[in-house]
N, C-alpha and C positions, 0 to 999 in steps of 0.2 A: 195662956188667958184667949180665947177666942175672936178672933178682927171683931170691934164691931160696924155697926155699918147703918148710915143713916138716910134716910129718907128724906130727901128732898125739893121734895115735892108740899111739903109738911111743912115748913117756912111761910110766911108771911112774904107776901109781896114776888114769889116763885115764879105762880104761874102767869102774870101778869108779862113780866120782865122778858116771859122765854114768850108770848101773844106776841108782845112790842118787836123782838129779834126777829122772829120768825112773820113781819110785817115790816119787817127794815127791808128782809133780805129780798123775800118776793116777791112784792107786791109791783115793783116795777116792772120785773121779767110778765108779771101775768099781764098788766098793763100793756106792754112793749106787745106780745101772744095774740090779746084779742083786737088791738086794732090790725092790726096784718093783716086784719080779714075785715078791712074796712075797706067800701067801698071809694065815698071820698078819694080827693087828695091830698084835701087836710085830714092833718095830725090832729088835731083837735073835735074834728066835726063828726057824729055817727052820720052813715048813710043807707046802712043794712050791709049784709054777710056778704061778703065781695073774695074772690080767687086772684084776683085781676094780675096786685102787686106778685105774688106768686110766677102767678104767669112772666108779670112784669121782666123778672129776676135772670127767662133765662132766656123772651126777645127780646125784653125792652131794650135803649138807648144804649143805657150800662150795660147788658148781660157778657159780651165781654170779654172785657174790664173784670169782669166779677168770676165772671169762668176760669179765669189764668190763674186771680189770686184764689181761690181754692182749690184750682190744681195747684197750685203751688203748698199754698199749708198742706195738704193731702200728704202728696210728694216726699213733703221733710219732715212731716212729723210721724210718717211708717216710716222711710229709713231715723233717723233721728229715734224713733222708739224702742225699731231691732240692737241698732247698733247700743244705745243707754241700759237696757235687757239683758243681753247677752254682757258687757262689761258689770254687768250690777250682779247676773248671778255667778264670774268670778271674781268678782271680789267677795261674795259673802259665801261663796264657797271658800275663796283663802281663812276670810276673817272668823267665822267662827267653825268650819272641821277644819282648819288649817293648823290648829295648836297654837299654843303659846311665842308666838316671836318679837323681836323688835320692833317698836312703830305700830307694834295694834293699836295700840285705842288712841294712835295718828290716827296711822290710816282709815282708822270711825269714824272721825271728828273730821276729818277731809270732809271726806264720802259726803256726809251732813252737812258740812258748812252751806255748801249754795239754799238751804232751807233756811240755816238761821239769820243772813245778808238779806239784806232789803235789796228783794231785785231790783230797781232803779239805780243799786249800790254795785250789783254784778254787773248788772246794761253799761254803763259810764268804765269797768273794767274790763270790761271785754271790748268796749270801739277804742278805750287807749291802749293795750294788748295790741292791738290789730292795728292802729294802726304806724304802732312803733317797728313793729314788723313791717310794713311794709305791704299788709296784702291788701285785694283789693276788695269792699262790701261788695255781697252778691247772693248769692244761693247758699253757697260753699260757705260763705262768715254763717249765714242765719242757720246752717244745720249744726255750724261744726259748734254754734252756741246754745246752741238747743240741746247737744249731744250731752255738756258738758251739765247741762240749768238740768237735763233730766234723768243725769247717772240717780239720784239719791231718790224719788219719785217711785223710784222705777225698784232701787233697792229696798225697802223700805217693806215691800208686802214680799219680798224675795227670802230676806232675814226672817222675822218672821215663818214664814212656813217653812222654813231647813231649822228652827230654831226650837219645832215643836215632831223634826223627825228624830226619833232616838236613832245613839249613834249602833247598836245592834245591826241594824240591817245593815249596814255594811259589814257590818264585821261578820256576819252572819255571811255575808254573801265570801266573802276573802278565805273564810274556812272552809267552805266550800269549792275552794282553788279560784278565784277569781279571781281577777287582779286591780289593782286602785284602779283603777282604766275603768274597765269593765262593771268593778263593782257601782259605782261613778253615773256610769251611763247608762245601765239594763236596772239598775235599784232603786239610788237616791234621785236623776234626775226623773224617772217617771214624778219621784213621789213628791217633786217641787212642783211640779208641770200650775198645778191650780197656783201657785204665788205669783210663779213665770207669766201666767195671761193674763195679772191681775197687774203687775207688775208692770206689762207692756201696757194693757188697755191705757192704766192713769198714768204713765207715760206718755202716751199719743195724741194723752186729752190733753196733759198741760203743754206739748208744745203743736197740737191743733189752736187754742185757745190763748197763745199769749200776744201778749203789744209789746210792754214794757219791751225785753230783748231787740226782741225782731225790730222793732224801730227806731233802732239804734244801728243795729248794727246790721242794717241792709242798707242799699247803693241805693241810687237812682234810677227809679223806673222800675224798682223791684217791690215786687206788693203778694201779700199773701192776707187773707182775709178780712185780719181782725185791721191791718192797716192801711184795706183797702175802704173796711164800717167809717173809720176815723178819718181820712181822709173824703170821706164822700157823708158824714157828717158837719163838719168843721163848714160843707156850703149849703146846713141846711137839713134839717131832720124829716127824710121824704120816709114815705109809706112804703117803699120799696126796699128801703136801709131798715125796717122794723120788720119784713119780712124774714132778711138772708137771715140776720136774727135771732128769728125763731126758726130757723131750720139748723143758722146750730148748734142752739141751745136744744136741741134736738140729741141731733148727733150724740156734744153729748152725755144728756139724759138718758141714751140708749146705751153707752158705752158704757155709765156709770152702773147704771143698774146691771148690764151684765157679765163688770167685775163685781157685784156685788152677789149676785147667781152663780158666781164661778165659787165663788166663798163661803153662800151658802151650802154650796152641793156638798163639797169637801168635809165643811166641819159635824157636815149631820150622817156622816159613812163614819 
């Protein structure tokens, strides 16, 4: 019996609920983006279009603080995404291509656990763990926490890509006298590359934008861009904060679009 398809758009109220959700999600982002170009020092009065606050981010009195925070964010995100993607690739290979083994289901559950546990719980648990082992908080604790948190985000697109690759490719390579290592590095790994790149981009964005875990495990005087923005907002919302937020949003949008284009290009082949 063929599966019955449902068109949710015909249900009463579906369009209105969808528009309401989109408005709640994106209206604040649009407002922040628009007012980042406001010439006024006030965040409520519009006095014309200007780039003064973007210039203030790079040359203003708080520019050095934000530059250092941005540098920390990008370095941590790059390293964390690279390590998390490597671990996620190895984990996907073991779970999907490793056949049946004991604790296979448990392994998948442990990898997916950070996605199901509230982030505040993960942050508190990580903080307690570092304090219990006497680990001084700083950039290294942020990096370790981000690596652990980013692994499942990198794992999802990598495992999805691997599940779409037939095992016959590797079997054909081994029939042609390739070793299992050669079959992996020369056949499976290139086919997995779109998923690996997507996983890396997703992990990079998650690390770059993370605030809750970072705020718990960072040491005194150590800031990333999200925590620096939060600290500045506590003193009052300024137009330069909107400019920084808009630039950070732009980076995230570009990375997400790049990941989507890579996946779309791969699916059309």
